[in-house]
DRENDO-1510 file (C-alpha; in Angstrom, 1 decimal, always signed):
<recs>
REC; n; res; u; v; w
REC; 1; UNK; +65.9; +87.7; +99.9 .
REC; 2; UNK; +66.7; +85.7; +96.7 .
REC; 3; UNK; +64.8; +82.3; +97.1 .
REC; 4; UNK; +67.6; +80.8; +94.9 .
REC; 5; UNK; +69.9; +80.9; +97.7 .
REC; 6; UNK; +67.6; +79.6; +100.5 .
REC; 7; UNK; +69.4; +76.1; +100.7 .
REC; 8; UNK; +73.0; +77.4; +100.4 .
REC; 9; UNK; +73.6; +79.6; +103.4 .
REC; 10; UNK; +75.1; +82.3; +101.5 .
REC; 11; UNK; +73.0; +85.2; +100.2 .
REC; 12; UNK; +73.1; +88.7; +98.5 .
REC; 13; UNK; +73.0; +91.5; +101.1 .
REC; 14; UNK; +72.3; +95.1; +101.6 .
REC; 15; UNK; +76.0; +96.2; +101.5 .
REC; 16; UNK; +77.2; +99.5; +102.6 .
REC; 17; UNK; +80.2; +101.2; +101.1 .
REC; 18; UNK; +81.8; +104.6; +102.1 .
REC; 19; UNK; +81.3; +107.3; +99.6 .
REC; 20; UNK; +83.1; +110.9; +99.3 .
REC; 21; UNK; +86.1; +109.9; +101.3 .
REC; 22; UNK; +89.7; +108.4; +100.7 .
REC; 23; UNK; +89.2; +104.9; +100.4 .
REC; 24; UNK; +92.9; +104.3; +101.0 .
REC; 25; UNK; +92.5; +105.6; +104.5 .
REC; 26; UNK; +89.2; +104.2; +104.9 .
REC; 27; UNK; +90.2; +100.4; +104.4 .
REC; 28; UNK; +92.4; +98.8; +107.1 .
REC; 29; UNK; +93.6; +95.1; +107.7 .
REC; 30; UNK; +91.9; +92.7; +109.8 .
REC; 31; UNK; +92.0; +93.3; +113.6 .
REC; 32; UNK; +93.7; +90.0; +114.3 .
REC; 33; UNK; +97.0; +90.8; +112.5 .
REC; 34; UNK; +100.2; +92.3; +113.8 .
REC; 35; UNK; +99.2; +91.7; +117.4 .
REC; 36; UNK; +102.7; +91.8; +118.5 .
REC; 37; UNK; +103.8; +94.7; +116.4 .
REC; 38; UNK; +102.2; +97.8; +117.9 .
REC; 39; UNK; +104.4; +100.0; +115.4 .
REC; 40; UNK; +102.1; +98.7; +112.6 .
REC; 41; UNK; +99.1; +100.0; +114.0 .
REC; 42; UNK; +100.9; +103.4; +115.0 .
REC; 43; UNK; +101.8; +103.8; +111.4 .
REC; 44; UNK; +98.2; +103.4; +110.4 .
REC; 45; UNK; +97.0; +105.7; +113.0 .
REC; 46; UNK; +99.5; +108.3; +111.6 .
REC; 47; UNK; +98.4; +107.7; +108.1 .
REC; 48; UNK; +94.7; +107.9; +108.6 .
REC; 49; UNK; +94.8; +111.0; +110.9 .
REC; 50; UNK; +91.3; +112.6; +111.1 .
REC; 51; UNK; +90.0; +111.0; +107.9 .
REC; 52; UNK; +86.9; +108.6; +108.1 .
REC; 53; UNK; +88.1; +105.3; +108.5 .
REC; 54; UNK; +87.1; +101.7; +109.4 .
REC; 55; UNK; +90.2; +102.1; +111.8 .
REC; 56; UNK; +87.4; +103.7; +114.0 .
REC; 57; UNK; +85.0; +101.0; +113.7 .
REC; 58; UNK; +87.2; +98.1; +114.8 .
REC; 59; UNK; +89.3; +97.1; +117.9 .
REC; 60; UNK; +92.8; +95.9; +116.9 .
REC; 61; UNK; +93.7; +92.9; +118.9 .
REC; 62; UNK; +97.0; +94.5; +120.0 .
REC; 63; UNK; +94.7; +96.7; +122.3 .
REC; 64; UNK; +92.8; +94.0; +123.9 .
REC; 65; UNK; +93.2; +93.8; +127.6 .
REC; 66; UNK; +93.9; +97.4; +128.0 .
REC; 67; UNK; +92.3; +99.3; +130.9 .
REC; 68; UNK; +90.5; +101.5; +128.5 .
REC; 69; UNK; +89.1; +98.7; +126.3 .
REC; 70; UNK; +85.5; +99.3; +127.2 .
REC; 71; UNK; +85.8; +102.9; +126.7 .
REC; 72; UNK; +87.3; +102.3; +123.2 .
REC; 73; UNK; +84.4; +100.0; +122.4 .
REC; 74; UNK; +81.8; +102.7; +123.5 .
REC; 75; UNK; +83.8; +105.0; +121.1 .
REC; 76; UNK; +83.6; +102.6; +118.1 .
REC; 77; UNK; +79.8; +102.4; +118.6 .
REC; 78; UNK; +79.3; +106.1; +118.9 .
REC; 79; UNK; +81.4; +106.5; +115.6 .
REC; 80; UNK; +79.5; +104.1; +113.8 .
REC; 81; UNK; +76.1; +106.1; +114.7 .
REC; 82; UNK; +78.1; +109.3; +113.5 .
REC; 83; UNK; +79.0; +107.9; +110.3 .
REC; 84; UNK; +75.4; +106.7; +109.5 .
REC; 85; UNK; +74.0; +110.0; +110.7 .
REC; 86; UNK; +76.5; +112.0; +108.4 .
REC; 87; UNK; +75.5; +109.9; +105.4 .
REC; 88; UNK; +78.9; +108.3; +104.9 .
REC; 89; UNK; +77.3; +105.1; +103.4 .
REC; 90; UNK; +76.0; +104.3; +100.0 .
REC; 91; UNK; +73.5; +101.1; +100.2 .
REC; 92; UNK; +73.7; +98.4; +97.7 .
REC; 93; UNK; +70.3; +96.6; +98.0 .
REC; 94; UNK; +70.3; +92.8; +97.7 .
REC; 95; UNK; +73.7; +92.6; +96.1 .
REC; 96; UNK; +76.6; +90.3; +95.5 .
REC; 97; UNK; +80.0; +92.2; +94.8 .
REC; 98; UNK; +82.8; +90.4; +92.7 .
REC; 99; UNK; +86.1; +91.7; +94.0 .
REC; 100; UNK; +89.5; +91.5; +92.3 .
REC; 101; UNK; +92.3; +92.0; +94.8 .
REC; 102; UNK; +95.8; +92.3; +93.3 .
REC; 103; UNK; +98.1; +91.2; +95.9 .
REC; 104; UNK; +101.5; +92.7; +96.9 .
REC; 105; UNK; +103.2; +89.7; +95.1 .
REC; 106; UNK; +101.3; +90.5; +91.9 .
REC; 107; UNK; +98.8; +87.6; +92.0 .
REC; 108; UNK; +95.0; +88.0; +91.7 .
REC; 109; UNK; +92.5; +86.9; +94.2 .
REC; 110; UNK; +89.0; +86.7; +93.1 .
REC; 111; UNK; +86.2; +86.8; +95.7 .
REC; 112; UNK; +82.3; +87.2; +96.1 .
REC; 113; UNK; +81.0; +89.6; +99.0 .
REC; 114; UNK; +77.7; +88.4; +100.3 .
REC; 115; UNK; +76.4; +87.3; +103.7 .
REC; 116; UNK; +76.0; +83.8; +105.4 .
REC; 117; UNK; +73.1; +82.4; +107.4 .
REC; 118; UNK; +74.5; +81.9; +110.9 .
REC; 119; UNK; +71.9; +79.3; +111.4 .
REC; 120; UNK; +73.6; +77.2; +108.8 .
REC; 121; UNK; +77.2; +77.7; +110.3 .
REC; 122; UNK; +78.6; +75.9; +113.4 .
REC; 123; UNK; +82.2; +76.2; +114.7 .
REC; 124; UNK; +81.8; +73.3; +117.2 .
REC; 125; UNK; +84.0; +70.3; +116.7 .
REC; 126; UNK; +82.1; +67.4; +114.9 .
REC; 127; UNK; +79.5; +69.8; +113.4 .
REC; 128; UNK; +77.7; +68.4; +110.2 .
REC; 129; UNK; +76.7; +72.2; +109.3 .
REC; 130; UNK; +76.7; +73.2; +105.8 .
REC; 131; UNK; +79.4; +75.9; +106.7 .
REC; 132; UNK; +82.1; +75.0; +109.1 .
REC; 133; UNK; +85.1; +76.1; +111.0 .
REC; 134; UNK; +88.5; +74.8; +109.6 .
REC; 135; UNK; +90.2; +75.0; +113.0 .
REC; 136; UNK; +89.6; +74.9; +116.7 .
REC; 137; UNK; +88.1; +77.9; +118.3 .
REC; 138; UNK; +89.6; +79.7; +121.4 .
REC; 139; UNK; +86.7; +80.4; +123.3 .
REC; 140; UNK; +88.4; +83.0; +125.4 .
REC; 141; UNK; +88.7; +85.0; +122.2 .
REC; 142; UNK; +85.0; +85.4; +121.6 .
REC; 143; UNK; +83.8; +87.5; +124.4 .
REC; 144; UNK; +85.9; +90.6; +123.6 .
REC; 145; UNK; +84.7; +90.5; +120.1 .
REC; 146; UNK; +80.9; +90.0; +121.1 .
REC; 147; UNK; +81.4; +93.1; +123.3 .
REC; 148; UNK; +82.2; +95.0; +120.3 .
REC; 149; UNK; +79.4; +93.7; +118.5 .
REC; 150; UNK; +76.8; +94.0; +121.0 .
REC; 151; UNK; +76.0; +97.6; +120.8 .
REC; 152; UNK; +77.3; +98.0; +117.2 .
REC; 153; UNK; +75.0; +99.3; +114.4 .
REC; 154; UNK; +77.3; +97.9; +111.8 .
REC; 155; UNK; +79.6; +94.8; +111.0 .
REC; 156; UNK; +82.5; +95.1; +108.7 .
REC; 157; UNK; +83.8; +91.7; +107.4 .
REC; 158; UNK; +87.3; +90.2; +107.2 .
REC; 159; UNK; +86.2; +86.7; +107.0 .
REC; 160; UNK; +87.3; +84.7; +103.9 .
REC; 161; UNK; +85.2; +81.7; +103.2 .
REC; 162; UNK; +86.3; +78.8; +101.1 .
REC; 163; UNK; +84.4; +76.5; +98.6 .
REC; 164; UNK; +86.0; +73.5; +96.9 .
REC; 165; UNK; +85.4; +74.3; +93.3 .
REC; 166; UNK; +88.1; +72.5; +91.3 .
REC; 167; UNK; +86.4; +73.1; +88.0 .
REC; 168; UNK; +86.3; +76.8; +88.8 .
REC; 169; UNK; +82.4; +77.2; +87.7 .
REC; 170; UNK; +81.4; +79.9; +90.3 .
REC; 171; UNK; +83.6; +82.8; +90.6 .
REC; 172; UNK; +86.1; +82.6; +87.7 .
REC; 173; UNK; +83.6; +83.2; +84.7 .
REC; 174; UNK; +82.7; +86.4; +86.2 .
REC; 175; UNK; +86.2; +87.7; +85.4 .
REC; 176; UNK; +85.2; +87.9; +81.8 .
REC; 177; UNK; +81.9; +89.7; +82.7 .
REC; 178; UNK; +83.1; +92.8; +84.5 .
REC; 179; UNK; +81.9; +94.9; +81.4 .
REC; 180; UNK; +78.4; +94.1; +82.2 .
REC; 181; UNK; +78.8; +95.0; +86.2 .
REC; 182; UNK; +78.6; +98.4; +87.9 .
REC; 183; UNK; +81.9; +99.1; +89.5 .
REC; 184; UNK; +81.7; +100.1; +93.1 .
REC; 185; UNK; +85.4; +100.8; +94.2 .
REC; 186; UNK; +88.7; +100.7; +92.6 .
REC; 187; UNK; +91.8; +102.0; +94.7 .
REC; 188; UNK; +95.2; +101.0; +96.4 .
REC; 189; UNK; +95.3; +99.6; +99.8 .
REC; 190; UNK; +97.8; +100.8; +102.4 .
REC; 191; UNK; +100.9; +99.1; +103.9 .
REC; 192; UNK; +101.5; +96.7; +100.9 .
REC; 193; UNK; +97.8; +95.7; +100.9 .
REC; 194; UNK; +97.9; +95.9; +96.9 .
REC; 195; UNK; +94.9; +97.1; +94.8 .
REC; 196; UNK; +91.3; +96.2; +95.0 .
REC; 197; UNK; +88.4; +96.6; +92.7 .
REC; 198; UNK; +84.7; +95.8; +93.5 .
REC; 199; UNK; +81.7; +95.3; +91.1 .
REC; 200; UNK; +78.0; +94.9; +91.6 .
REC; 201; UNK; +76.7; +91.8; +89.8 .
REC; 202; UNK; +73.7; +91.9; +87.5 .
REC; 203; UNK; +70.6; +90.0; +88.4 .
REC; 204; UNK; +71.5; +87.5; +85.8 .
REC; 205; UNK; +74.9; +87.0; +87.1 .
REC; 206; UNK; +73.5; +86.7; +90.7 .
REC; 207; UNK; +71.0; +83.9; +89.4 .
REC; 208; UNK; +73.9; +82.2; +87.7 .
REC; 209; UNK; +76.1; +82.0; +90.9 .
REC; 210; UNK; +73.0; +80.5; +92.7 .
REC; 211; UNK; +72.7; +77.9; +90.2 .
REC; 212; UNK; +76.5; +76.9; +90.3 .
REC; 213; UNK; +76.8; +76.7; +94.1 .
REC; 214; UNK; +73.4; +74.6; +94.1 .
REC; 215; UNK; +75.3; +72.1; +92.0 .
REC; 216; UNK; +78.3; +71.8; +94.1 .
REC; 217; UNK; +75.9; +71.3; +97.0 .
REC; 218; UNK; +74.0; +68.4; +95.5 .
REC; 219; UNK; +74.6; +65.4; +97.9 .
REC; 220; UNK; +75.5; +62.9; +95.0 .
REC; 221; UNK; +78.3; +65.5; +93.8 .
REC; 222; UNK; +79.5; +65.9; +97.4 .
REC; 223; UNK; +79.7; +62.1; +97.9 .
REC; 224; UNK; +81.4; +61.4; +94.9 .
REC; 225; UNK; +84.1; +64.2; +95.2 .
REC; 226; UNK; +85.1; +63.0; +98.6 .
REC; 227; UNK; +84.1; +59.4; +98.8 .
REC; 228; UNK; +81.9; +60.4; +101.7 .
REC; 229; UNK; +78.7; +58.3; +101.4 .
REC; 230; UNK; +76.5; +59.0; +104.4 .
REC; 231; UNK; +78.5; +62.2; +105.3 .
REC; 232; UNK; +76.6; +65.6; +105.6 .
REC; 233; UNK; +77.6; +67.8; +102.8 .
REC; 234; UNK; +80.2; +70.6; +103.4 .
REC; 235; UNK; +79.7; +73.5; +101.1 .
REC; 236; UNK; +81.8; +76.3; +102.8 .
REC; 237; UNK; +84.7; +76.2; +105.1 .
REC; 238; UNK; +86.0; +79.3; +106.9 .
REC; 239; UNK; +89.5; +80.0; +105.7 .
REC; 240; UNK; +90.3; +83.3; +107.6 .
REC; 241; UNK; +88.4; +84.8; +110.3 .
REC; 242; UNK; +87.1; +81.9; +112.3 .
REC; 243; UNK; +86.9; +83.8; +115.5 .
REC; 244; UNK; +85.3; +86.8; +113.7 .
REC; 245; UNK; +82.3; +84.6; +112.4 .
REC; 246; UNK; +82.1; +82.6; +115.8 .
REC; 247; UNK; +81.7; +85.9; +117.5 .
REC; 248; UNK; +78.8; +86.8; +115.0 .
REC; 249; UNK; +77.3; +83.5; +115.8 .
REC; 250; UNK; +77.6; +84.1; +119.6 .
REC; 251; UNK; +76.1; +87.6; +119.2 .
REC; 252; UNK; +73.2; +86.3; +117.0 .
REC; 253; UNK; +72.4; +83.7; +119.7 .
REC; 254; UNK; +72.4; +86.6; +122.4 .
REC; 255; UNK; +69.8; +88.4; +120.1 .
REC; 256; UNK; +67.8; +85.4; +118.7 .
REC; 257; UNK; +63.9; +86.0; +119.2 .
REC; 258; UNK; +64.4; +89.8; +119.6 .
REC; 259; UNK; +63.5; +92.4; +117.1 .
REC; 260; UNK; +67.3; +92.7; +116.2 .
REC; 261; UNK; +67.6; +89.1; +115.9 .
REC; 262; UNK; +66.8; +88.7; +112.2 .
REC; 263; UNK; +69.6; +91.2; +111.2 .
REC; 264; UNK; +71.9; +89.7; +113.6 .
REC; 265; UNK; +71.3; +86.2; +112.0 .
REC; 266; UNK; +73.4; +87.1; +109.0 .
REC; 267; UNK; +77.2; +88.1; +108.7 .
REC; 268; UNK; +79.1; +89.5; +105.7 .
REC; 269; UNK; +81.9; +87.4; +104.2 .
REC; 270; UNK; +84.0; +87.1; +101.3 .
REC; 271; UNK; +83.7; +83.8; +99.5 .
REC; 272; UNK; +86.8; +82.5; +97.6 .
REC; 273; UNK; +87.6; +79.3; +95.6 .
REC; 274; UNK; +90.1; +77.2; +97.4 .
REC; 275; UNK; +91.6; +76.5; +94.0 .
REC; 276; UNK; +92.4; +80.2; +93.3 .
REC; 277; UNK; +96.0; +80.4; +92.1 .
REC; 278; UNK; +96.6; +83.4; +94.6 .
REC; 279; UNK; +95.7; +81.2; +97.6 .
REC; 280; UNK; +98.6; +79.9; +99.4 .
REC; 281; UNK; +98.6; +78.2; +102.8 .
REC; 282; UNK; +101.0; +79.8; +105.1 .
REC; 283; UNK; +102.0; +78.1; +108.5 .
REC; 284; UNK; +101.0; +80.1; +111.7 .
REC; 285; UNK; +104.0; +80.2; +113.8 .
REC; 286; UNK; +104.1; +80.3; +117.6 .
REC; 287; UNK; +106.3; +82.5; +120.1 .
REC; 288; UNK; +106.1; +82.1; +123.7 .
REC; 289; UNK; +106.8; +85.4; +125.9 .
REC; 290; UNK; +108.1; +85.6; +129.4 .
REC; 291; UNK; +109.3; +82.2; +129.8 .
REC; 292; UNK; +112.7; +80.2; +130.5 .
REC; 293; UNK; +113.3; +78.9; +127.0 .
REC; 294; UNK; +115.8; +76.0; +128.2 .
REC; 295; UNK; +113.3; +74.8; +130.8 .
REC; 296; UNK; +110.5; +74.8; +128.4 .
REC; 297; UNK; +112.4; +72.7; +125.8 .
REC; 298; UNK; +113.4; +70.3; +128.7 .
REC; 299; UNK; +109.8; +70.0; +129.7 .
REC; 300; UNK; +108.7; +69.3; +126.0 .
REC; 301; UNK; +111.3; +66.6; +125.9 .
REC; 302; UNK; +109.9; +65.3; +129.1 .
REC; 303; UNK; +106.2; +65.6; +128.1 .
REC; 304; UNK; +106.9; +63.4; +124.9 .
REC; 305; UNK; +108.9; +60.3; +125.9 .
REC; 306; UNK; +111.4; +59.3; +123.3 .
REC; 307; UNK; +111.5; +62.8; +121.8 .
REC; 308; UNK; +114.8; +64.2; +121.2 .
REC; 309; UNK; +116.8; +67.1; +119.8 .
REC; 310; UNK; +118.0; +67.2; +116.2 .
REC; 311; UNK; +116.8; +65.6; +113.0 .
REC; 312; UNK; +115.3; +62.0; +113.1 .
REC; 313; UNK; +112.3; +59.8; +112.3 .
REC; 314; UNK; +109.0; +61.6; +113.4 .
REC; 315; UNK; +107.5; +65.0; +113.6 .
REC; 316; UNK; +110.1; +67.7; +113.6 .
REC; 317; UNK; +109.5; +71.0; +115.2 .
REC; 318; UNK; +112.1; +73.8; +114.8 .
REC; 319; UNK; +112.8; +76.6; +117.4 .
REC; 320; UNK; +114.7; +79.5; +118.0 .
REC; 321; UNK; +115.8; +81.3; +121.1 .
REC; 322; UNK; +118.4; +84.0; +122.0 .
REC; 323; UNK; +121.0; +81.4; +122.0 .
REC; 324; UNK; +119.8; +78.4; +120.3 .
REC; 325; UNK; +118.3; +77.3; +116.8 .
REC; 326; UNK; +117.5; +73.6; +116.9 .
REC; 327; UNK; +114.9; +71.2; +116.2 .
REC; 328; UNK; +112.9; +68.8; +118.5 .
REC; 329; UNK; +111.8; +65.4; +116.8 .
REC; 330; UNK; +108.7; +63.7; +118.2 .
REC; 331; UNK; +108.3; +60.0; +117.2 .
REC; 332; UNK; +104.8; +58.5; +117.6 .
REC; 333; UNK; +103.3; +62.2; +117.8 .
REC; 334; UNK; +99.7; +62.4; +119.1 .
REC; 335; UNK; +98.6; +64.5; +116.2 .
REC; 336; UNK; +99.0; +64.3; +112.6 .
REC; 337; UNK; +100.1; +67.7; +112.3 .
REC; 338; UNK; +103.2; +69.1; +114.0 .
REC; 339; UNK; +101.1; +72.1; +115.2 .
REC; 340; UNK; +98.7; +69.9; +117.0 .
REC; 341; UNK; +101.6; +68.1; +118.8 .
REC; 342; UNK; +103.2; +71.5; +119.9 .
REC; 343; UNK; +99.9; +73.1; +120.9 .
REC; 344; UNK; +99.0; +70.1; +123.0 .
REC; 345; UNK; +102.2; +70.8; +125.0 .
REC; 346; UNK; +101.9; +74.6; +125.3 .
REC; 347; UNK; +98.4; +74.2; +126.4 .
REC; 348; UNK; +99.3; +72.1; +129.3 .
REC; 349; UNK; +102.8; +73.9; +130.1 .
REC; 350; UNK; +102.1; +77.4; +130.1 .
REC; 351; UNK; +99.4; +77.7; +132.6 .
REC; 352; UNK; +101.7; +76.0; +135.2 .
REC; 353; UNK; +104.8; +78.4; +134.8 .
REC; 354; UNK; +103.1; +81.6; +133.4 .
REC; 355; UNK; +104.1; +83.3; +130.2 .
REC; 356; UNK; +101.9; +83.6; +127.1 .
REC; 357; UNK; +101.9; +82.5; +123.6 .
REC; 358; UNK; +101.1; +84.5; +120.4 .
REC; 359; UNK; +100.4; +83.4; +116.9 .
REC; 360; UNK; +102.6; +84.8; +114.4 .
REC; 361; UNK; +102.3; +85.2; +110.5 .
REC; 362; UNK; +105.6; +85.3; +108.9 .
REC; 363; UNK; +109.0; +83.4; +109.6 .
REC; 364; UNK; +111.1; +86.6; +109.8 .
REC; 365; UNK; +108.8; +88.0; +112.5 .
REC; 366; UNK; +108.9; +84.7; +114.5 .
REC; 367; UNK; +112.6; +84.5; +114.4 .
REC; 368; UNK; +113.1; +88.1; +115.4 .
REC; 369; UNK; +110.8; +87.8; +118.4 .
REC; 370; UNK; +112.0; +84.4; +119.2 .
REC; 371; UNK; +115.7; +85.7; +119.5 .
REC; 372; UNK; +114.6; +88.2; +122.2 .
REC; 373; UNK; +115.3; +87.5; +125.8 .
REC; 374; UNK; +112.7; +85.5; +127.6 .
REC; 375; UNK; +111.1; +84.3; +124.4 .
REC; 376; UNK; +111.1; +81.2; +122.1 .
REC; 377; UNK; +109.7; +81.1; +118.7 .
REC; 378; UNK; +108.6; +77.7; +117.0 .
REC; 379; UNK; +108.7; +77.8; +113.2 .
REC; 380; UNK; +106.1; +75.4; +111.7 .
REC; 381; UNK; +105.4; +74.0; +108.2 .
REC; 382; UNK; +102.3; +74.9; +106.1 .
REC; 383; UNK; +99.8; +72.0; +105.4 .
REC; 384; UNK; +98.8; +71.5; +101.9 .
REC; 385; UNK; +95.5; +73.2; +101.0 .
REC; 386; UNK; +94.1; +70.2; +99.1 .
REC; 387; UNK; +93.9; +68.5; +102.4 .
REC; 388; UNK; +91.6; +71.2; +103.9 .
REC; 389; UNK; +88.0; +69.9; +102.9 .
REC; 390; UNK; +88.8; +66.2; +103.4 .
REC; 391; UNK; +90.2; +66.8; +106.7 .
REC; 392; UNK; +87.4; +68.8; +108.1 .
REC; 393; UNK; +84.9; +66.4; +106.7 .
REC; 394; UNK; +86.5; +63.2; +108.1 .
REC; 395; UNK; +88.6; +64.3; +111.1 .
REC; 396; UNK; +86.8; +67.4; +112.1 .
REC; 397; UNK; +88.3; +71.0; +112.9 .
REC; 398; UNK; +92.0; +71.4; +112.8 .
REC; 399; UNK; +94.1; +72.6; +115.6 .
REC; 400; UNK; +93.5; +76.1; +116.2 .
REC; 401; UNK; +95.7; +78.6; +114.4 .
REC; 402; UNK; +97.0; +75.6; +111.9 .
REC; 403; UNK; +97.3; +77.8; +108.8 .
REC; 404; UNK; +96.8; +81.2; +107.4 .
REC; 405; UNK; +96.0; +82.2; +103.8 .
REC; 406; UNK; +99.0; +84.2; +102.7 .
REC; 407; UNK; +100.9; +86.9; +104.5 .
REC; 408; UNK; +99.5; +89.3; +107.1 .
REC; 409; UNK; +99.4; +92.2; +104.5 .
REC; 410; UNK; +97.3; +89.9; +102.2 .
REC; 411; UNK; +94.4; +89.4; +104.7 .
REC; 412; UNK; +91.1; +91.0; +104.0 .
REC; 413; UNK; +90.9; +94.5; +104.5 .
REC; 414; UNK; +87.8; +96.1; +106.1 .
REC; 415; UNK; +85.9; +97.9; +103.4 .
REC; 416; UNK; +82.2; +97.1; +103.1 .
REC; 417; UNK; +79.7; +97.1; +105.9 .
REC; 418; UNK; +76.3; +96.0; +106.7 .
REC; 419; UNK; +73.6; +97.2; +109.2 .
REC; 420; UNK; +73.1; +94.7; +112.2 .
REC; 421; UNK; +70.8; +97.0; +114.4 .
</recs>
């Protein structure tokens, strides 16, 4: 393991990529997308057919809670073993990949694929770890993911990890050096995923990345940037895939001290610069299913005394039902962000009346779902991405599901893998 990365929590890894197969059918979007749109995953199933695919190695969250979930997990693990036995993967030893992802909207997202040390990552509120979650973790979402990982021979990453590199010193200079790298893959992604190209960094480029990250991590640089004397440095914040990485951490804690523990100690991620022009923060909306919308709104108005329907001074939360499109205004809101105010109410209300809430990417989907009988959709505004690191440093994690980086089809697609057993 490259000693230049020892204090950074991010390392080159032994990265596996599929070979001799159709990569457009291999690579599929993150499992936590399109959870209320089963037709999306049905289209993917039809497109992939019998071809080798990461679809066979993941459990889409739209399938969680089904009677055959455990059987599906066993099949996932068996397919991993089958793919390994058949020699489907090529191994790139001790490598960092530079990735260029042309998104559906025509913008370019640059990243580095490597692995994080889970000993230097913590998702609990108030953590001072070098690598932290950006939002509250829904603990109930961890066990199913750990169950998938527990018997798995492989991990496939959909985590996007962020650094605050305003001067663009780490990733961006690599754009002009791809001619010195070995190309690893280059293909179109399915379902509006855009186009992706990956390159293996040279040894000299790997050392350059380590030196630039070490500069960002220097305590005096950190304190000056955030006016945060005495605060523990935050080098990396998880932008997408908080629950995926939290599950990897929980799985590692299970295996710690065993022969498998050292492999489980690390997890593949893609590192992005917060200041990459392609990165936009989108709101994650809420849709409540199986409720009486009018009663829910009345309960929310009672829950926050002084709140009222219509525009006014205070936090504004828009909602849509089968018959209504209105705004609730909450003066003296308990959270700095409207999403926190809404979530606090829903967490107290829904357990008493039944129903469930889902976290939706995209205003149009939220609107369409909210208009269905027995549903209500809440449309939220995005936070500014420049607020992210300072908020995590001074206030701790954000309310869960506060923001998303881009549209659902822009999320990281499963592509590379790493052995964890």
